[in-house]
C-alpha positions as CSV (number, residue, x, y, z in Angstrom):
1,X,-35.5,-84.9,23.1
2,X,-35.5,-83.5,19.6
3,X,-36.7,-80.2,20.9
4,X,-33.9,-80.1,23.5
5,X,-31.4,-80.6,20.8
6,X,-32.9,-77.9,18.7
7,X,-32.8,-75.5,21.7
8,X,-29.2,-76.2,22.4
9,X,-28.5,-75.6,18.7
10,X,-30.2,-72.2,18.7
11,X,-28.3,-71.4,22.0
12,X,-25.0,-72.2,20.3
13,X,-25.9,-70.1,17.3
14,X,-27.0,-67.2,19.5
15,X,-23.8,-67.3,21.6
16,X,-21.8,-67.5,18.4
17,X,-23.5,-64.5,16.9
18,X,-23.0,-62.4,20.1
19,X,-19.3,-63.4,20.1
20,X,-18.9,-62.4,16.5
21,X,-20.7,-59.1,16.9
22,X,-18.4,-58.1,19.9
23,X,-15.2,-59.3,17.9
24,X,-16.3,-57.2,14.9
25,X,-17.0,-54.1,17.0
26,X,-13.6,-54.5,18.7
27,X,-11.8,-55.0,15.4
28,X,-13.6,-51.9,13.9
29,X,-12.7,-49.8,16.9
30,X,-9.0,-50.9,16.9
31,X,-8.8,-50.1,13.1
32,X,-10.5,-46.7,13.8
33,X,-8.0,-45.8,16.5
34,X,-5.1,-46.9,14.3
35,X,-6.5,-44.9,11.4
36,X,-6.9,-41.7,13.5
37,X,-3.3,-42.0,14.7
38,X,-2.1,-42.4,11.1
39,X,-4.2,-39.5,10.0
40,X,-2.7,-37.4,12.7
41,X,0.7,-38.1,11.6
42,X,-0.3,-37.6,8.0
43,X,-1.7,-34.1,8.8
44,X,1.4,-33.1,10.7
45,X,3.7,-34.3,7.9
46,X,1.5,-32.8,5.2
47,X,1.4,-29.4,7.1
48,X,5.2,-29.2,7.2
49,X,5.5,-30.0,3.5
50,X,2.7,-27.5,2.5
51,X,4.2,-24.7,4.7
52,X,7.5,-25.1,2.9
53,X,5.9,-25.0,-0.5
54,X,3.6,-22.0,0.3
55,X,6.4,-20.1,1.9
56,X,8.5,-20.5,-1.2
57,X,5.7,-19.6,-3.7
58,X,4.2,-16.8,-1.7
59,X,7.5,-15.1,-1.1
60,X,8.4,-15.4,-4.8
61,X,5.0,-14.0,-5.8
62,X,5.2,-11.1,-3.3
63,X,8.9,-10.3,-4.4
64,X,7.9,-10.2,-8.1
65,X,4.9,-8.0,-7.4
66,X,6.9,-5.6,-5.1
67,X,9.7,-5.4,-7.7
68,X,7.4,-4.6,-10.5
69,X,5.4,-1.9,-8.6
70,X,8.5,-0.2,-7.1
71,X,10.3,-0.1,-10.4
72,X,7.3,1.5,-12.2
73,X,6.8,3.9,-9.4
74,X,10.4,5.1,-9.1
75,X,10.8,5.6,-12.8
76,X,7.5,7.6,-12.9
77,X,8.7,9.7,-10.0
78,X,12.1,10.4,-11.7
79,X,10.4,11.3,-14.9
80,X,7.9,13.6,-13.1
81,X,10.8,15.4,-11.2
82,X,12.6,15.9,-14.4
83,X,9.5,17.4,-16.0
84,X,9.1,19.8,-13.1
85,X,12.6,21.0,-13.4
86,X,12.9,21.3,-17.0
87,X,12.4,25.1,-17.1
88,X,15.2,25.5,-14.5
89,X,17.5,23.5,-16.7
90,X,16.6,25.3,-19.8
91,X,16.8,28.9,-18.4
92,X,20.2,28.2,-16.6
93,X,21.7,26.8,-19.8
94,X,20.4,29.7,-21.9
95,X,21.7,32.2,-19.2
96,X,25.1,30.5,-19.2
97,X,25.3,30.7,-23.0
98,X,24.5,34.5,-22.9
99,X,27.0,35.2,-20.1
100,X,29.7,33.3,-22.0
101,X,29.1,35.6,-25.1
102,X,29.6,38.7,-23.0
103,X,32.6,37.4,-21.2
104,X,34.2,36.2,-24.4
105,X,33.8,39.5,-26.2
106,X,33.3,42.3,-23.6
107,X,34.4,44.9,-26.0
108,X,31.2,44.3,-28.0
109,X,28.9,45.3,-25.1
110,X,28.2,48.7,-23.5
111,X,28.1,49.2,-19.7
112,X,24.6,49.5,-18.1
113,X,23.5,50.9,-14.8
114,X,23.3,48.2,-12.2
115,X,22.0,49.1,-8.8
116,X,23.7,48.5,-5.4
117,X,21.5,46.5,-3.0
118,X,18.6,48.7,-2.1
119,X,16.3,47.9,0.9
120,X,12.7,47.3,0.0
121,X,10.2,46.6,2.7
122,X,8.1,44.4,0.4
123,X,9.5,41.8,-1.9
124,X,10.2,43.3,-5.4
125,X,12.1,41.9,-8.4
126,X,15.2,43.9,-9.0
127,X,18.6,43.5,-10.6
128,X,21.5,44.4,-8.4
129,X,25.1,43.4,-7.5
130,X,26.5,42.2,-4.2
131,X,29.9,41.9,-2.7
132,X,31.5,39.3,-0.3
133,X,32.5,42.1,2.1
134,X,31.0,45.6,1.8
135,X,34.2,47.1,3.3
136,X,36.4,46.0,0.4
137,X,36.9,47.9,-2.9
138,X,37.0,46.1,-6.2
139,X,38.9,47.1,-9.3
140,X,37.2,48.9,-12.1
141,X,37.5,45.9,-14.5
142,X,35.3,43.8,-12.3
143,X,32.7,46.5,-11.9
144,X,32.8,47.0,-15.7
145,X,32.2,43.3,-16.2
146,X,29.3,43.4,-13.9
147,X,27.7,46.4,-15.7
148,X,28.2,44.7,-19.0
149,X,26.5,41.6,-17.6
150,X,23.6,43.9,-16.7
151,X,22.8,43.8,-20.5
152,X,21.1,40.4,-19.6
153,X,18.3,42.2,-17.5
154,X,15.7,41.7,-20.1
155,X,16.7,38.1,-20.6
156,X,16.6,37.5,-16.9
157,X,13.3,39.1,-16.6
158,X,12.0,36.8,-19.4
159,X,13.5,33.7,-17.8
160,X,12.1,34.7,-14.3
161,X,8.6,33.7,-15.2
162,X,9.0,31.1,-17.9
163,X,7.1,27.8,-17.7
164,X,4.4,27.0,-15.1
165,X,6.6,27.8,-12.1
166,X,8.1,31.1,-10.7
167,X,11.8,31.0,-10.1
168,X,13.4,32.3,-6.8
169,X,16.1,34.1,-8.7
170,X,19.2,34.0,-10.9
171,X,22.9,34.8,-10.0
172,X,26.1,35.4,-12.0
173,X,29.1,35.1,-9.7
174,X,32.7,36.3,-10.7
175,X,35.8,34.5,-9.3
176,X,36.4,37.3,-6.8
177,X,33.1,36.8,-5.3
178,X,31.2,39.8,-6.8
179,X,27.7,38.7,-7.8
180,X,25.0,40.0,-10.2
181,X,21.5,38.9,-8.9
182,X,17.9,39.1,-9.9
183,X,15.4,38.0,-7.3
184,X,12.6,39.2,-4.9
185,X,14.6,39.1,-1.8
186,X,16.0,42.5,-1.4
187,X,14.2,42.9,2.0
188,X,16.3,40.0,3.7
189,X,19.8,41.2,2.6
190,X,20.2,43.8,5.3
191,X,20.8,43.9,9.0
192,X,18.7,45.7,11.5
193,X,20.6,49.0,10.7
194,X,19.8,48.6,7.0
195,X,23.3,47.9,6.1
196,X,24.0,45.3,3.4
197,X,24.8,41.9,4.8
198,X,28.1,40.5,3.4
199,X,27.5,37.4,1.2
200,X,30.3,35.2,-0.4
201,X,28.6,32.8,-2.8
202,X,32.0,31.1,-3.4
203,X,31.4,29.3,0.0
204,X,28.2,27.7,-1.3
205,X,28.4,24.0,-2.4
206,X,26.8,24.8,-5.8
207,X,29.5,27.3,-6.6
208,X,32.3,25.0,-5.5
209,X,31.0,21.9,-7.5
210,X,30.4,24.0,-10.6
211,X,33.8,25.7,-10.5
212,X,35.7,22.5,-10.2
213,X,34.0,21.0,-13.3
214,X,35.6,22.2,-16.5
215,X,33.1,20.4,-18.8
216,X,30.3,22.7,-17.7
217,X,28.3,19.8,-16.1
218,X,25.1,20.6,-14.2
219,X,25.2,20.4,-10.4
220,X,22.0,19.9,-8.4
221,X,22.1,21.4,-4.8
222,X,19.9,22.6,-2.1
223,X,20.8,25.5,0.1
224,X,19.0,28.0,2.4
225,X,21.7,30.1,4.1
226,X,20.2,33.5,3.1
227,X,16.5,32.7,2.4
228,X,13.7,31.5,4.7
229,X,12.5,28.7,2.4
230,X,14.4,25.8,0.9
231,X,14.9,25.7,-3.0
232,X,16.6,23.8,-5.7
233,X,19.7,25.4,-7.2
234,X,21.2,24.5,-10.6
235,X,24.6,26.0,-11.4
236,X,27.0,25.8,-14.4
237,X,30.6,27.2,-14.8
238,X,31.7,29.6,-17.6
239,X,35.2,28.7,-18.7
240,X,36.9,30.6,-21.5
241,X,40.3,29.4,-22.7
242,X,40.5,27.1,-19.7
243,X,40.1,29.9,-17.2
244,X,37.0,30.2,-14.9
245,X,35.3,33.4,-15.7
246,X,31.9,33.0,-13.8
247,X,29.4,30.6,-12.3
248,X,25.7,30.9,-13.4
249,X,23.1,29.6,-11.1
250,X,19.2,29.4,-11.1
251,X,17.0,28.8,-8.1
252,X,13.4,27.4,-7.8
253,X,11.3,26.5,-4.7
254,X,11.3,22.8,-4.0
255,X,7.9,22.4,-2.2
256,X,6.4,20.5,-5.1
257,X,9.5,18.4,-5.6
258,X,9.5,17.5,-1.9
259,X,5.9,16.5,-2.1
260,X,6.6,14.2,-5.0
261,X,9.3,12.5,-3.1
262,X,7.0,12.1,-0.1
263,X,4.3,10.6,-2.3
264,X,6.7,8.2,-3.9
265,X,6.6,5.6,-1.1
266,X,4.9,2.3,-0.7
267,X,3.6,0.3,2.3
268,X,4.0,1.3,6.0
269,X,7.8,1.2,6.0
270,X,8.4,2.5,2.5
271,X,10.1,6.0,1.8
272,X,12.1,7.7,-0.9
273,X,15.2,9.9,-1.1
274,X,16.6,12.2,-3.8
275,X,20.3,12.1,-4.5
276,X,22.1,15.0,-6.3
277,X,24.9,14.6,-8.8
278,X,27.5,15.3,-5.9
279,X,26.0,12.4,-4.0
280,X,24.2,14.8,-1.6
281,X,21.0,13.7,0.0
282,X,18.8,16.5,-1.1
283,X,15.6,15.5,0.7
284,X,13.9,12.4,2.0
285,X,10.3,11.4,2.6
286,X,11.3,10.6,6.2
287,X,11.3,13.4,8.7
288,X,14.5,12.4,10.4
289,X,17.9,12.4,8.6
290,X,18.5,9.1,6.9
291,X,21.9,7.3,7.1
292,X,23.8,10.6,7.4
293,X,26.4,11.2,10.1
294,X,26.5,15.0,9.9
295,X,24.5,17.9,8.4
296,X,26.2,20.8,6.5
297,X,25.8,24.3,7.3
298,X,23.8,25.0,4.1
299,X,21.0,22.6,5.2
300,X,21.9,20.0,2.5
301,X,22.2,16.5,4.1
302,X,25.6,15.3,3.0
303,X,28.3,12.9,4.0
304,X,30.2,11.4,5.4
305,X,27.9,8.6,4.5
306,X,28.1,5.5,6.5
307,X,29.7,2.4,4.9
308,X,26.4,0.7,4.1
309,X,24.7,3.6,2.2
310,X,28.0,4.4,0.5
311,X,28.1,1.0,-1.0
312,X,24.4,1.3,-2.2
313,X,25.1,4.6,-3.9
314,X,28.1,3.1,-5.7
315,X,26.1,0.2,-6.9
316,X,23.2,2.5,-8.3
317,X,25.5,5.2,-9.8
318,X,25.8,3.8,-13.4
319,X,22.5,2.1,-14.4
320,X,19.6,4.2,-15.7
321,X,17.2,2.3,-13.4
322,X,17.0,-1.0,-11.5
323,X,16.2,-3.0,-8.4
324,X,18.4,-4.3,-5.7
325,X,18.5,-5.2,-2.1
326,X,20.7,-3.6,0.8
327,X,21.3,-4.1,4.5
328,X,21.7,-0.7,6.2
329,X,22.3,-0.2,9.9
330,X,21.1,-3.9,10.4
331,X,17.8,-3.5,8.5
332,X,17.2,-5.4,5.3
333,X,15.6,-3.3,2.4
334,X,14.5,-3.7,-1.2
335,X,15.6,-0.7,-3.2
336,X,14.4,0.5,-6.6
337,X,16.2,3.4,-8.3
338,X,16.1,5.6,-11.4
339,X,18.2,8.4,-12.9
340,X,16.9,11.8,-14.0
341,X,17.8,12.9,-17.5
342,X,18.0,16.7,-17.1
343,X,19.4,17.3,-13.6
344,X,21.4,14.1,-13.3
345,X,20.1,13.2,-9.9
346,X,18.8,9.8,-8.8
347,X,15.6,8.8,-7.0
348,X,16.0,5.8,-4.5
349,X,12.8,4.0,-3.2
350,X,13.1,1.8,0.0
351,X,10.8,-0.8,1.6
352,X,11.7,-3.2,4.4
353,X,11.9,-6.8,3.4
354,X,10.0,-7.7,6.6
355,X,6.9,-5.9,5.3
356,X,6.9,-7.6,2.0
357,X,7.2,-11.0,3.6
358,X,4.5,-10.2,6.2
359,X,1.5,-11.6,4.2
360,X,3.4,-14.9,3.7
361,X,4.2,-15.2,7.4
362,X,0.4,-14.5,8.2
363,X,-0.6,-17.2,5.7
364,X,1.7,-19.7,7.4
365,X,0.3,-18.9,10.8
366,X,-3.2,-19.5,9.5
367,X,-2.2,-22.8,8.0
368,X,-0.5,-23.8,11.2
369,X,-3.7,-23.0,13.2
370,X,-5.9,-25.1,10.8
371,X,-3.5,-28.0,11.2
372,X,-3.5,-27.8,14.9
373,X,-7.3,-27.6,14.9
374,X,-7.5,-30.7,12.8
375,X,-5.1,-32.7,15.0
376,X,-7.0,-31.7,18.2
377,X,-10.2,-33.1,16.6
378,X,-8.5,-36.4,15.7
379,X,-7.2,-36.6,19.3
380,X,-10.7,-36.2,20.7
381,X,-12.1,-38.9,18.4
382,X,-9.2,-41.2,19.3
383,X,-10.0,-40.8,23.1
384,X,-13.7,-41.8,22.4
385,X,-12.5,-44.8,20.4
386,X,-10.3,-45.9,23.2
387,X,-13.1,-45.7,25.8
388,X,-15.4,-47.8,23.5
389,X,-12.6,-50.2,22.9
390,X,-12.0,-50.7,26.6
391,X,-15.8,-51.4,27.1
392,X,-15.8,-53.8,24.1
393,X,-12.7,-55.5,25.5
394,X,-14.6,-56.3,28.8
395,X,-17.6,-57.6,26.8
396,X,-15.4,-59.7,24.6
397,X,-13.7,-61.3,27.5
398,X,-17.0,-62.2,29.1
399,X,-18.3,-63.6,25.8
400,X,-15.1,-65.6,25.1
401,X,-15.2,-67.3,28.6
402,X,-18.9,-68.2,28.1
403,X,-18.7,-69.4,24.5
404,X,-15.1,-70.9,24.4
405,X,-16.2,-74.4,24.9
406,X,-19.1,-74.0,22.3
407,X,-16.8,-72.8,19.4
408,X,-15.3,-75.4,17.1
409,X,-12.1,-75.2,15.3
410,X,-14.0,-74.4,12.2
411,X,-15.1,-71.1,13.8
412,X,-12.1,-70.0,15.6
413,X,-9.5,-70.2,12.8
414,X,-11.2,-67.8,10.4
415,X,-12.1,-65.5,13.2
416,X,-8.6,-65.3,14.5
417,X,-7.4,-64.7,11.1
418,X,-9.9,-62.0,10.5
419,X,-8.9,-60.3,13.8
420,X,-5.2,-60.5,12.9
421,X,-6.0,-58.8,9.5
422,X,-8.1,-56.1,11.1
423,X,-5.3,-55.3,13.7
424,X,-2.9,-55.0,10.7
425,X,-5.0,-52.2,9.1
426,X,-3.3,-48.8,9.1
427,X,-3.9,-45.4,7.5
428,X,-1.4,-46.2,4.8
429,X,-2.9,-49.7,4.0
430,X,-6.6,-49.8,5.1
431,X,-7.5,-52.8,2.9
432,X,-9.4,-55.9,4.1
433,X,-9.1,-58.7,1.4
434,X,-11.5,-61.7,1.2
435,X,-9.3,-64.7,1.7
436,X,-10.1,-68.4,1.1
437,X,-10.4,-69.2,4.8
438,X,-13.4,-66.8,5.0
439,X,-15.4,-68.9,2.4
440,X,-17.3,-70.8,5.0
441,X,-20.8,-70.3,3.4
442,X,-22.2,-69.0,6.7
443,X,-22.1,-65.9,8.9
444,X,-18.3,-65.9,8.8
445,X,-18.2,-65.2,5.2
446,X,-20.9,-62.5,5.5
447,X,-18.9,-60.8,8.3
448,X,-15.7,-60.9,6.1
449,X,-17.6,-59.3,3.2
450,X,-19.0,-56.6,5.6
451,X,-15.3,-55.9,6.7
452,X,-14.2,-55.6,3.2
453,X,-17.0,-53.2,2.3
454,X,-16.4,-51.2,5.5
455,X,-12.7,-50.8,4.7
456,X,-13.5,-49.5,1.3
457,X,-15.9,-47.0,2.7
458,X,-13.4,-45.9,5.4
459,X,-10.6,-45.3,2.9
460,X,-13.0,-43.1,0.8
461,X,-14.2,-41.2,3.9
462,X,-10.7,-40.5,5.1
463,X,-9.6,-39.2,1.7
464,X,-12.6,-36.9,1.6
465,X,-11.9,-35.7,5.1
466,X,-8.3,-34.9,4.4
467,X,-9.2,-33.1,1.1
468,X,-11.9,-31.1,2.8
469,X,-9.7,-30.0,5.5
470,X,-7.0,-28.9,3.1
471,X,-9.4,-26.9,1.0
472,X,-10.9,-25.2,4.0
473,X,-7.6,-24.0,5.3
474,X,-6.4,-22.9,1.9
475,X,-9.6,-20.9,1.2
476,X,-9.4,-19.2,4.6
477,X,-5.8,-18.3,4.3
478,X,-6.3,-16.9,0.7
479,X,-9.2,-14.7,1.9
480,X,-7.0,-13.3,4.8
481,X,-4.3,-12.4,2.3
482,X,-6.8,-10.8,0.0
483,X,-8.2,-8.8,2.9
484,X,-4.7,-7.6,3.8
485,X,-3.9,-6.6,0.2
486,X,-7.2,-4.8,-0.1
487,X,-6.7,-2.9,3.1
488,X,-3.2,-1.8,2.1
489,X,-4.5,-0.3,-1.2
490,X,-6.7,2.2,0.7
491,X,-5.0,5.3,2.3
492,X,-5.1,4.7,6.0
493,X,-2.0,6.4,7.5
494,X,-3.7,9.7,8.7
495,X,-2.9,12.6,8.3
496,X,-2.4,11.6,4.6
497,X,-0.6,14.9,3.8
498,X,0.9,16.3,7.1
499,X,2.4,19.4,5.5
500,X,-1.0,20.5,3.9
501,X,-2.8,22.6,6.5
502,X,-5.7,23.7,4.2
503,X,-7.8,20.8,5.3
504,X,-8.3,18.0,7.9
505,X,-9.5,14.5,6.6
506,X,-10.2,11.2,8.0
507,X,-11.8,8.0,6.5
508,X,-12.5,4.4,7.5
509,X,-13.8,1.1,5.8
510,X,-15.1,-1.9,7.7
511,X,-15.9,-4.9,5.4
512,X,-18.9,-7.1,6.1
513,X,-16.9,-10.2,4.9
514,X,-13.2,-11.0,4.8
515,X,-13.0,-8.7,1.7
516,X,-15.5,-6.2,0.5
517,X,-16.6,-3.9,-2.4
518,X,-16.5,-0.5,-0.8
519,X,-13.5,1.8,-1.3
520,X,-12.4,5.4,-1.0
521,X,-9.4,7.3,-2.3
522,X,-7.8,10.7,-1.7
523,X,-5.0,12.1,-3.9
524,X,-3.7,15.4,-5.5
525,X,-4.3,15.8,-9.2
526,X,-2.1,19.0,-9.1
527,X,-0.5,21.3,-6.5
528,X,-3.8,22.8,-5.3
529,X,-6.6,20.4,-6.4
530,X,-7.5,17.5,-4.2
531,X,-9.5,14.6,-5.6
532,X,-11.8,12.5,-3.3
533,X,-13.6,9.3,-4.3
534,X,-16.2,7.2,-2.5
535,X,-17.6,4.1,-4.2
536,X,-19.6,0.9,-3.7
537,X,-19.2,-2.2,-5.9
538,X,-22.2,-4.4,-6.5
539,X,-21.9,-7.8,-4.6
540,X,-19.7,-9.0,-1.8
541,X,-16.5,-11.1,-1.2
542,X,-13.8,-11.9,-3.8
543,X,-15.7,-10.9,-7.1
544,X,-16.5,-7.5,-5.6
545,X,-13.0,-7.0,-4.2
546,X,-11.5,-7.7,-7.8
547,X,-13.8,-5.3,-9.4
548,X,-13.1,-2.8,-6.6
549,X,-9.4,-2.9,-7.5
550,X,-10.0,-2.3,-11.2
551,X,-12.4,0.5,-10.6
552,X,-10.1,2.3,-8.0
553,X,-7.2,2.1,-10.4
554,X,-9.1,3.4,-13.4
555,X,-10.6,6.2,-11.5
556,X,-7.3,7.4,-10.2
557,X,-5.3,6.9,-13.4
558,X,-8.0,8.9,-15.3
559,X,-8.4,11.6,-12.6
560,X,-4.6,12.5,-12.7
561,X,-4.9,13.1,-16.5
562,X,-7.2,16.1,-15.7
563,X,-10.7,17.0,-16.7
564,X,-14.0,17.6,-14.9
565,X,-15.8,14.9,-12.7
566,X,-18.4,14.3,-15.4
567,X,-15.6,13.7,-18.0
568,X,-13.8,11.3,-15.7
569,X,-16.9,9.3,-14.9
570,X,-17.8,9.2,-18.6
571,X,-14.4,7.7,-19.7
572,X,-14.2,5.2,-16.7
573,X,-17.8,4.0,-17.3
574,X,-17.0,3.2,-21.0
575,X,-13.8,1.4,-19.8
576,X,-15.7,-0.7,-17.3
577,X,-18.4,-1.7,-19.7
578,X,-15.9,-3.4,-22.0
579,X,-15.9,-7.1,-21.5
580,X,-18.1,-6.8,-18.3
581,X,-19.7,-10.3,-18.9
582,X,-20.6,-10.6,-15.2
583,X,-22.6,-7.4,-15.3
584,X,-20.8,-5.9,-12.3
585,X,-21.3,-2.2,-11.6
586,X,-20.0,0.3,-9.1
587,X,-21.7,3.6,-7.7
588,X,-19.2,6.4,-7.5
589,X,-19.2,9.9,-5.9
590,X,-16.1,11.9,-7.2
591,X,-15.3,15.5,-6.1
592,X,-12.3,17.8,-7.0
593,X,-11.7,20.4,-4.3
594,X,-9.6,23.5,-5.2
595,X,-7.8,24.1,-1.8
596,X,-6.8,27.6,-2.8
597,X,-10.4,28.8,-3.4
598,X,-12.6,26.2,-1.7
599,X,-14.4,25.6,-5.0
600,X,-15.9,22.0,-5.2
601,X,-16.9,20.3,-8.5
602,X,-18.4,16.9,-8.1
603,X,-20.2,14.1,-10.0
604,X,-22.4,11.3,-8.8
605,X,-22.8,8.0,-10.6
606,X,-25.8,6.4,-8.7
607,X,-24.1,7.0,-5.2
608,X,-25.6,8.4,-1.9
609,X,-26.1,12.2,-1.5
610,X,-23.2,13.9,0.3
611,X,-23.8,15.7,3.6
612,X,-22.5,19.4,4.0
613,X,-22.2,21.4,7.2
614,X,-21.5,25.2,6.9
615,X,-19.5,26.9,9.7
616,X,-21.8,27.3,12.7
617,X,-24.6,25.4,10.9
618,X,-25.9,21.8,10.9
619,X,-25.2,18.8,8.6
620,X,-27.7,18.7,5.7
621,X,-28.0,16.6,2.6
622,X,-26.7,18.0,-0.7
623,X,-29.3,16.7,-3.2
624,X,-29.1,16.9,-7.0
625,X,-29.7,14.6,-10.0
626,X,-27.4,11.6,-10.2
627,X,-26.2,9.6,-13.2
628,X,-26.3,5.9,-13.7
629,X,-23.8,3.6,-11.9
630,X,-20.6,2.8,-13.8
631,X,-20.4,-0.4,-15.8
632,X,-24.1,-0.6,-16.6
633,X,-24.4,1.0,-20.0
634,X,-21.8,2.6,-22.2
635,X,-21.7,6.3,-23.4
636,X,-23.8,7.6,-20.5
637,X,-23.6,11.4,-19.9
638,X,-22.8,12.7,-16.4
639,X,-23.3,16.2,-14.9
640,X,-21.2,18.3,-12.7
641,X,-22.5,20.0,-9.5
642,X,-20.5,22.8,-7.8
643,X,-20.4,24.9,-4.7
644,X,-17.8,26.7,-2.6
645,X,-16.5,25.7,0.9
646,X,-15.7,28.4,3.2
647,X,-13.3,28.2,6.2
648,X,-14.7,26.0,8.8
649,X,-17.1,24.0,6.5
650,X,-17.2,20.2,6.7
651,X,-18.1,17.6,4.1
652,X,-19.2,14.0,5.0
653,X,-19.5,11.1,2.5
654,X,-20.6,7.5,3.1
655,X,-21.8,4.3,1.4
656,X,-25.3,2.7,1.8
657,X,-24.0,0.4,4.5
658,X,-24.4,3.3,7.1
659,X,-28.1,4.1,6.6
660,X,-29.0,0.5,5.7
661,X,-27.4,-1.0,8.9
662,X,-30.0,-3.2,10.3
663,X,-30.8,-4.3,13.9
664,X,-32.2,-7.7,15.2
665,X,-35.8,-6.4,14.7
666,X,-35.2,-5.8,11.1
667,X,-35.2,-2.0,11.3
668,X,-32.7,0.2,9.5
669,X,-30.5,3.0,10.8
670,X,-31.9,5.3,8.0
671,X,-30.7,8.7,6.8
672,X,-32.7,10.6,9.5
673,X,-30.7,8.8,12.3
674,X,-27.4,9.4,10.5
675,X,-28.1,13.2,10.2
676,X,-29.2,13.3,13.9
677,X,-26.0,11.6,15.0
678,X,-23.8,13.8,12.8
679,X,-25.4,17.0,14.3
680,X,-25.1,15.5,17.9
681,X,-21.3,15.4,17.3
682,X,-21.0,18.3,14.7
683,X,-18.1,20.0,16.7
684,X,-15.9,16.9,16.6
685,X,-12.8,16.7,14.3
686,X,-13.2,14.4,11.2
687,X,-11.7,11.4,13.1
688,X,-13.8,12.0,16.1
689,X,-16.9,12.4,14.0
690,X,-16.5,9.1,12.2
691,X,-15.8,7.3,15.5
692,X,-18.9,8.7,17.2
693,X,-21.1,7.9,14.2
694,X,-19.7,4.3,14.1
695,X,-20.5,3.9,17.9
696,X,-24.0,5.1,17.4
697,X,-24.5,2.6,14.5
698,X,-23.1,-0.2,16.6
699,X,-25.4,0.8,19.5
700,X,-28.4,0.7,17.2
701,X,-27.5,-2.6,15.5
702,X,-26.7,-4.4,18.8
703,X,-25.6,-8.0,18.3
704,X,-27.0,-8.3,14.7
705,X,-24.6,-9.4,12.0
706,X,-23.1,-6.7,9.8
707,X,-24.8,-7.2,6.4
708,X,-23.0,-4.5,4.3
709,X,-19.6,-2.7,4.2
710,X,-19.5,0.5,6.3
711,X,-17.3,3.1,4.7
712,X,-17.2,6.9,5.7
713,X,-15.1,9.9,4.9
714,X,-15.1,13.5,6.5
715,X,-13.1,16.5,5.5
716,X,-12.9,20.0,7.2
717,X,-11.9,22.9,5.1
718,X,-9.5,25.3,6.9
719,X,-8.6,27.6,3.9
720,X,-5.2,29.2,3.5
């Protein structure tokens, strides 16, 4: 009898334990489901809030960065243009003063011999006079004035070659249209029968603008009616006792000036324009005409301006420099502008707002993708919880029917209360407190304590999960923005200089990670010398990318100051060694190519050997002694190495990521395979050569992961 009672008691205890386990499991699953739903809502709400904050901050940062860069660049461009035109301003002003002396006191000067227009088959610098109409006769007083102005021949010859640029010519125009000229264009002033062509300079915009200004203000114009090349003309009036006596003008080729305006552009949509003092659009870095409704006969892009650009010109007419925004023809732009001191013109630099905001939009898309991925994971977990909950519900129903008559009021009350508390748990209030009803001294109390500990652990786990998800999304988005910024710093819009036919060039950089340490650069240090840089920073990812930005900036800034490659490498090395606590270093190959002669001077700071192919030959390594990488040790001496490129010669440069590309078997591509691939495709253009070599590397590597950055550059010298 006693054993029977003990057996029944154990049976009751067993049924009670089974029931409690099922209830606990069901309660946990319900709480888990509620928590997942709460977290899903929390992720959605947090994603919306973060997007608004990120958009505001990123757009503010990008705007400030764009504003600062554009203001610096447009001011530097205006100053550079002023410096290039100083000799034109100086000579025109001096010639104006000399002409005014003669015209004020003609009795003090003797007449000189001034030639009529004489045909010369080859260009030759001569002083001669011209008439608007060769059939008209002019009074002796005008001819006398022209001959007295001929006393300026020696001055004109002196001015003609002053400074570092050669002038196209100088003109002194009388009010009746007679003109005294010195230029090298006597062979283009005659028709097929060698009769002088009539030319009335009074119809030129530079004459009209100067004649209408009694204060002798300078007027910048561009005209090309009688010459085959465009040039800059600067004209000034000579007024004596309120009467116009002559207009003095000087002319200079504008190829260098056009090139500077072309370079003064940023981003993919950026471009610049030069505005003259008479609000003429002298030239633009865009091939098509910009915001102009008509083109004048002289080739100068003039008005009538459309309403949008007219308002912008009025807004930028008074300040020395500044930054503003404008909507022109339905497109929103940021505009930086600066005035030129000597020629009184303005440089305006444009970039579309959509390009500035592009990195911010990309970041928001990445963050939305991370939020959607997190919500999908939570949804999958919730479905699994629902399935388990249904299974537990069936078990709980069965256990409840079997054990209902075995449970006493002492057991059901705390369990019901516990179940109610568990169902009330949410993501915002996931706390299970130990109440007095659970103090039963048996398994009920132990179960309640377990629920309490479990709720604490779940809250901690959910907080860690949310934090980890946010950090992962932020880090990935920041890396993508860094990669976009790094890519935009490299010259990638080929051809880089469409109007320079002396060479063909193409380059590419593929980073092994989101951001890399390799970089290249191509820029002019003056009119004829092209600087080419290929470099590889130690390490990978963000630290290497930051060091790459510093190194690239220092190399370019130092190179444009002038000097040999060894001097440039010496100065940049010392600058990088200062404060280099992380011991970062960069290998650099730097070459300066004189496009007029083909002469190459290069220096190598621990970088790979360049590869040279002579016309009709094969690609071969150019081997010589290298210096130490930059940033390792200060005051290191570097050497220059030189050779001459002939027409048809090709030069190829690369980083160690090419020969060290590794396949799945651990074998490297090696220099020998690289040379073989180059010679297999030696007749390709620079662009075709790089694409063929990259395809050969990819075929060799197969499915293996790219370990290092792959950077290549090829240039073909065409000569002049």
